[in-house]
C-alpha positions in Angstrom: -146.9 -69.4 -71.2 -147.0 -66.3 -69.1 -143.9 -65.0 -70.8 -145.5 -65.7 -74.2 -148.6 -63.8 -73.3 -146.6 -60.9 -72.0 -144.5 -60.8 -75.2 -147.6 -61.0 -77.4 -149.2 -58.2 -75.3 -146.2 -56.1 -75.8 -146.1 -56.7 -79.5 -149.8 -55.8 -79.8 -149.2 -52.6 -77.8 -146.2 -51.6 -80.0 -148.2 -52.3 -83.1 -151.1 -50.2 -81.9 -148.8 -47.3 -81.0 -147.0 -47.6 -84.4 -150.3 -47.3 -86.3 -151.6 -44.7 -83.9 -148.7 -42.3 -84.4 -149.6 -38.8 -85.7 -148.4 -38.1 -89.2 -149.2 -34.4 -89.4 -146.7 -32.1 -87.8 -146.9 -28.3 -87.3 -145.1 -26.3 -90.0 -141.8 -24.6 -89.6 -141.4 -20.9 -89.7 -141.4 -19.2 -93.1 -137.8 -19.2 -94.4 -138.3 -17.8 -97.9 -140.5 -15.1 -99.4 -143.6 -16.4 -101.3 -145.6 -14.7 -104.1 -148.9 -16.2 -105.4 -149.9 -15.0 -108.8 -152.8 -15.1 -111.3 -155.5 -15.6 -108.7 -158.8 -13.8 -107.9 -158.1 -12.3 -104.5 -160.9 -11.8 -102.0 -159.5 -9.3 -99.6 -162.2 -9.8 -96.9 -163.4 -6.2 -96.7 -165.6 -6.4 -99.8 -162.7 -5.7 -102.3 -161.9 -8.2 -105.0 -158.7 -8.2 -107.1 -159.0 -10.0 -110.4 -155.8 -11.6 -111.8 -153.9 -10.4 -108.8 -150.9 -11.3 -106.7 -150.0 -11.4 -103.0 -146.5 -11.6 -101.5 -145.5 -12.4 -98.0 -142.3 -12.9 -96.1 -141.4 -13.7 -92.5 -145.1 -14.3 -91.8 -146.3 -10.9 -92.9 -148.0 -9.7 -96.1 -145.6 -7.5 -98.0 -147.4 -6.7 -101.2 -150.8 -7.2 -102.9 -152.3 -5.9 -106.1 -153.2 -6.5 -109.7 -150.8 -8.1 -112.2 -147.8 -10.3 -111.5 -145.8 -8.3 -108.9 -142.1 -8.6 -108.5 -140.6 -12.0 -107.6 -137.1 -10.9 -106.4 -136.1 -14.5 -105.8 -139.3 -15.4 -104.0 -141.0 -18.8 -104.3 -143.7 -18.4 -107.0 -147.0 -20.2 -106.8 -149.1 -20.0 -109.9 -152.7 -19.8 -108.9 -154.2 -18.9 -112.3 -158.0 -19.5 -112.3 -158.1 -20.1 -108.5 -159.2 -18.0 -105.5 -157.3 -16.6 -102.5 -159.1 -15.9 -99.3 -158.2 -14.7 -95.8 -158.2 -17.6 -93.3 -161.7 -18.2 -91.9 -162.1 -17.6 -88.1 -164.3 -19.8 -86.0 -165.4 -18.0 -82.7 -167.3 -19.6 -79.9 -166.3 -23.2 -80.5 -165.3 -26.2 -78.3 -162.7 -27.2 -80.9 -159.6 -28.6 -79.1 -161.6 -29.0 -75.9 -163.7 -31.9 -76.9 -162.6 -34.9 -79.0 -165.4 -37.4 -78.6 -168.8 -35.9 -77.5 -170.3 -39.0 -75.8 -168.9 -42.2 -74.3 -165.4 -40.8 -73.7 -165.5 -38.4 -70.8 -161.7 -38.2 -70.7 -161.7 -36.3 -74.0 -164.2 -33.7 -72.8 -162.6 -30.7 -71.1 -164.9 -27.7 -71.8 -166.6 -27.2 -68.4 -165.6 -26.6 -64.8 -167.6 -27.2 -61.6 -169.3 -24.3 -60.0 -171.5 -21.4 -61.3 -169.2 -18.4 -61.2 -165.8 -19.2 -62.8 -164.4 -16.0 -64.5 -160.8 -17.2 -63.6 -161.0 -20.6 -65.5 -158.8 -20.4 -68.6 -159.9 -22.5 -71.6 -156.5 -22.0 -73.3 -154.6 -24.3 -71.0 -157.1 -27.2 -71.8 -156.7 -26.6 -75.6 -155.4 -29.8 -77.2 -153.3 -29.0 -80.3 -153.1 -32.8 -81.1 -156.9 -33.1 -81.7 -157.5 -35.0 -84.8 -160.5 -32.8 -85.5 -158.4 -29.7 -86.0 -156.9 -30.8 -89.4 -160.3 -31.6 -90.7 -161.6 -28.1 -90.1 -158.3 -26.6 -91.3 -158.8 -28.4 -94.6 -161.9 -26.2 -95.2 -160.0 -22.9 -94.7 -160.6 -22.4 -91.0 -157.2 -21.2 -89.7 -158.0 -19.5 -86.4 -160.5 -20.3 -83.7 -161.7 -19.2 -80.2 -162.1 -22.3 -78.0 -164.5 -21.3 -75.2 -165.5 -22.9 -71.9 -169.1 -23.7 -71.1 -171.4 -24.4 -68.1 -172.4 -22.4 -65.1 -173.4 -18.8 -65.2 -169.9 -17.5 -65.8 -168.0 -20.2 -67.6 -164.5 -18.8 -67.7 -162.3 -16.9 -70.1 -161.2 -17.7 -73.7 -158.3 -17.0 -76.1 -157.9 -17.0 -79.8 -155.6 -19.7 -81.3 -154.1 -20.4 -84.6 -154.7 -24.0 -85.8 -151.2 -25.2 -86.3 -149.1 -25.6 -83.2 -147.2 -28.0 -81.0 -148.8 -26.9 -77.8 -151.2 -24.3 -76.4 -148.4 -21.8 -75.8 -147.5 -22.0 -79.5 -151.1 -21.8 -80.6 -152.1 -18.7 -78.5 -152.9 -15.8 -80.9 -154.6 -13.5 -78.4 -154.7 -14.7 -74.8 -157.5 -14.3 -72.3 -159.5 -11.8 -74.4 -163.0 -12.6 -73.2 -165.1 -13.8 -70.3 -168.2 -15.9 -71.0 -171.6 -15.4 -69.3 -174.7 -17.4 -69.8 -177.5 -14.9 -69.2 -180.2 -16.3 -66.8 -183.4 -17.3 -68.6 -186.9 -16.8 -67.1 -188.3 -19.3 -69.5 -190.1 -22.2 -67.9 -189.1 -24.6 -70.6 -190.8 -28.1 -70.7 -191.9 -29.4 -67.4 -193.6 -32.7 -66.5 -196.4 -32.3 -64.0 -197.2 -29.4 -61.7 -194.5 -27.5 -59.8 -193.9 -28.5 -56.2 -195.6 -26.2 -53.6 -193.4 -23.3 -52.7 -190.8 -24.0 -55.4 -189.1 -21.1 -57.1 -190.6 -20.0 -60.4 -188.2 -19.7 -63.4 -188.5 -15.9 -63.2 -187.5 -16.0 -59.5 -184.5 -18.2 -60.2 -183.4 -15.9 -63.1 -183.7 -12.8 -60.9 -181.8 -14.5 -58.1 -179.0 -15.3 -60.6 -179.0 -11.7 -61.9 -178.7 -10.4 -58.4 -175.7 -12.7 -57.8 -174.1 -11.4 -61.0 -174.7 -7.8 -59.9 -173.0 -8.4 -56.6 -170.1 -10.0 -58.2 -169.6 -7.3 -60.8 -170.0 -4.6 -58.2 -167.3 -6.2 -56.1 -165.0 -6.8 -59.1 -165.3 -3.2 -60.3 -164.4 -1.9 -56.9 -161.5 -4.4 -56.7 -160.2 -3.2 -60.1 -160.2 0.4 -59.0 -158.6 -0.1 -55.7 -154.9 -0.5 -54.7 -153.2 -3.8 -55.2 -154.4 -6.0 -52.3 -152.0 -8.0 -50.1 -153.8 -11.2 -51.1 -155.1 -11.6 -54.7 -158.6 -12.9 -55.4 -158.3 -15.0 -58.6 -161.9 -14.5 -59.6 -161.7 -10.7 -59.3 -158.2 -10.5 -60.8 -159.5 -12.3 -63.9 -162.3 -9.7 -64.2 -160.1 -6.6 -64.2 -159.8 -6.7 -67.9 -163.5 -6.2 -68.3 -163.2 -2.7 -66.7 -160.0 -1.6 -68.3 -161.1 -2.6 -71.8 -158.7 -5.4 -72.4 -161.4 -8.1 -72.2 -164.9 -8.3 -73.6 -168.0 -9.9 -72.0 -169.4 -12.6 -74.3 -173.0 -13.1 -73.3 -175.0 -16.2 -74.5 -178.5 -14.8 -74.9 -181.2 -15.6 -77.5 -184.5 -14.0 -76.4 -185.1 -10.3 -77.0 -185.7 -9.7 -73.3 -182.4 -11.5 -72.4 -180.5 -9.4 -74.9 -182.0 -6.2 -73.6 -181.1 -7.1 -70.0 -177.6 -8.1 -71.0 -177.0 -4.9 -72.8 -178.3 -2.8 -69.9 -176.2 -4.9 -67.5 -173.0 -4.3 -69.5 -173.8 -0.6 -69.8 -174.3 -0.3 -66.0 -170.8 -1.6 -65.4 -169.1 0.0 -68.4 -168.0 -3.2 -70.0 -168.0 -4.1 -73.7 -170.5 -6.8 -74.5 -170.9 -9.3 -77.3 -174.2 -11.1 -77.8 -173.8 -14.8 -78.7 -176.7 -16.6 -80.3 -179.0 -13.7 -80.6 -181.8 -15.6 -82.3 -184.2 -12.7 -81.5 -181.6 -10.0 -82.1 -183.6 -8.8 -85.1 -186.2 -7.5 -82.7 -183.8 -5.2 -80.8 -181.4 -4.0 -83.6 -181.8 -0.3 -82.5 -180.6 -1.1 -79.0 -177.7 -3.1 -80.3 -176.6 -0.4 -82.7 -177.1 2.4 -80.2 -174.9 0.6 -77.7 -172.4 -0.7 -80.2 -173.0 -4.3 -79.2 -172.0 -6.9 -81.9 -173.7 -10.3 -82.4 -172.2 -13.6 -83.1 -174.9 -15.7 -84.8 -175.0 -19.5 -84.3 -175.4 -21.1 -87.7 -177.8 -20.3 -90.4 -178.7 -23.8 -91.5 -181.3 -24.3 -88.8 -185.0 -23.9 -88.0 -186.5 -20.8 -86.2 -187.4 -21.1 -82.5 -191.1 -20.4 -82.9 -193.8 -21.9 -85.0 -195.0 -18.5 -86.1 -191.6 -17.3 -87.3 -190.6 -17.2 -91.0 -189.1 -20.6 -91.7 -186.3 -18.8 -93.5 -185.5 -16.4 -90.7 -182.2 -18.0 -89.7 -181.0 -17.6 -93.3 -182.1 -14.0 -93.4 -180.6 -13.0 -90.0 -177.2 -11.8 -91.4 -178.9 -9.6 -94.0 -181.2 -8.1 -91.3 -178.3 -7.2 -89.1 -176.3 -5.9 -92.1 -179.1 -3.5 -93.0 -179.6 -2.4 -89.4 -175.9 -1.4 -89.2 -175.1 -4.0 -86.4 -171.7 -5.6 -86.5 -172.3 -9.4 -86.8 -170.2 -12.5 -87.1 -171.0 -16.2 -87.4 -170.0 -19.4 -85.8 -170.9 -23.1 -86.3 -172.1 -25.6 -83.8 -169.8 -27.4 -81.4 -166.4 -28.4 -82.7 -166.3 -30.8 -85.6 -169.2 -29.1 -87.4 -167.1 -25.9 -87.6 -165.9 -27.3 -90.9 -169.3 -26.3 -92.3 -168.7 -22.6 -91.3 -168.0 -21.4 -94.9 -171.2 -23.1 -96.1 -173.3 -21.6 -93.3 -172.0 -18.2 -94.4 -172.7 -19.1 -98.1 -176.3 -19.9 -97.1 -176.9 -16.3 -96.4 -176.0 -15.3 -99.9 -179.2 -16.7 -101.2 -181.1 -14.5 -98.7 -179.7 -11.1 -99.3 -176.0 -10.9 -98.6 -173.5 -10.4 -101.3 -170.7 -13.1 -101.5 -168.2 -10.6 -100.2 -170.4 -9.6 -97.2 -170.8 -13.3 -96.4 -167.1 -13.7 -96.6 -166.5 -10.7 -94.3 -168.9 -12.3 -91.8 -166.4 -15.1 -91.1 -163.2 -13.2 -91.6 -163.1 -9.4 -91.0 -166.3 -9.2 -88.8 -165.2 -12.1 -86.6 -161.8 -10.6 -86.3 -163.2 -7.2 -85.3 -165.4 -8.9 -82.6 -162.5 -10.9 -81.3 -160.2 -7.8 -81.3 -157.7 -9.3 -83.8 -158.5 -7.2 -86.9 -155.2 -5.3 -86.7 -153.3 -8.5 -87.5 -155.8 -10.7 -89.5 -159.2 -10.9 -91.1 -158.2 -9.2 -94.3 -155.4 -9.5 -96.8 -153.6 -6.3 -96.4 -149.9 -5.2 -96.2 -148.5 -5.6 -92.7 -151.0 -8.2 -91.5 -150.2 -11.8 -90.8 -150.2 -14.1 -93.8 -153.2 -16.1 -92.8 -154.7 -17.2 -96.1 -155.5 -20.1 -98.4 -155.9 -21.0 -102.1 -159.1 -22.7 -103.2 -159.7 -24.1 -106.7 -163.3 -22.8 -106.5 -165.7 -20.7 -104.5 -164.9 -21.2 -100.8 -168.4 -20.5 -99.7 -169.9 -23.3 -101.9 -169.8 -26.9 -100.7 -169.5 -28.1 -104.2 -166.5 -26.0 -105.2 -164.5 -25.4 -102.1 -161.1 -27.1 -102.6 -158.4 -25.9 -100.4 -155.1 -26.6 -102.1 -152.6 -24.5 -100.1 -152.9 -22.8 -96.8 -150.6 -20.5 -94.8 -150.7 -19.4 -91.1 -148.4 -16.6 -90.4 -146.6 -17.5 -93.6 -146.0 -21.1 -92.7 -147.1 -23.7 -95.3 -149.7 -25.8 -93.5 -150.1 -29.6 -94.0 -153.6 -30.1 -95.3 -153.7 -33.8 -94.7 -156.2 -35.1 -92.1 -157.6 -38.4 -90.8 -160.6 -38.3 -93.2 -158.3 -38.0 -96.2 -156.0 -40.8 -94.9 -158.9 -43.2 -94.4 -160.2 -42.3 -97.9 -156.8 -43.2 -99.4 -156.6 -46.3 -97.3 -159.9 -47.8 -98.4 -159.5 -46.5 -102.0 -156.4 -48.6 -102.2 -158.1 -51.6 -100.6 -160.9 -51.6 -103.2 -158.9 -50.6 -106.1 -160.2 -47.1 -106.6 -158.0 -44.2 -107.6 -157.7 -41.7 -104.7 -157.5 -38.1 -105.9 
């Protein structure tokens, strides 16, 4: 009986593993030149090429323009009536760091213990086998910036391309930013009176800012000194902030927080990026004067304050555009990044042109992440990170990604959602498209 139970258990385990095997593998390197013809090409910098072509070979764009181009034995893809876009870029996401938000702690790896962790690297926790990645890739998002969270300094992040065997393959630009959650003096919601002698929110915030000032003062001195006999991991990680190879991404929403963060970055000579920036429209002059970009968190949301214009989040990209502030856009969390193009498209109804909205999640995000020399637009010499859509990629009703390429590699656009759709369509006798 015991042997029978063991055999049955083994059979069930094998069956589970068989059905649980991944069916989507990373693409092989581009082996043959490709030319896509007949499409409307959205370059990403505001330029649109009607009835155009784009050619790429060995992962790089080799030609682009109007007409049909020269095939020279290349694989030809006829995209007549369709649209070609640069791959969308999702900054400030936990994609690949979280698989199930609640109830499965083993799949959550976006936060480290402690308050000051500049040396924590999110890239080594990035899970290329996440089943969420193909679902966002199917909506044209081909690159992302998985970031750590928690504490005051959460750690450092890298940019990844979303088709890889492991994190080493995925790395597109490694350890390019350190993430800081700027201390807030807001009291928030509190139940009952504060305990006698307890620190006020303002006192706690100032205490945290003082700790940051001490750390950055020490780190700057460390970066300017001779190589020590014993390395300090925290301070070593921060060297890039002072030599310009890393940026300081600061989570700050309130106008006062943003002003403090900009002044702090200026004091230490580091390049800051404001993330969130829900009140950035109040301090645009300061942002522009100090060349500080903003990554907005979603447009499809409500304003913070009851007295604010209910459409303010939709209008924020246009406000920053008119003020001359470099701005980008991210979605929320990880799986909701698949809505990134629709969040960008929302801003079109509130002042942005479609090409400006496209730039917000391609060229602008690339500039902020420091990868605009290799991606973000469709230009000769850049990586062939692009996709073909049957319709407008910023419109939920018409986005239909039919082909996608990362560094010239043909990406498998299947995902778990599509597989389940086909599975149950077959069960109930429906025709799966």
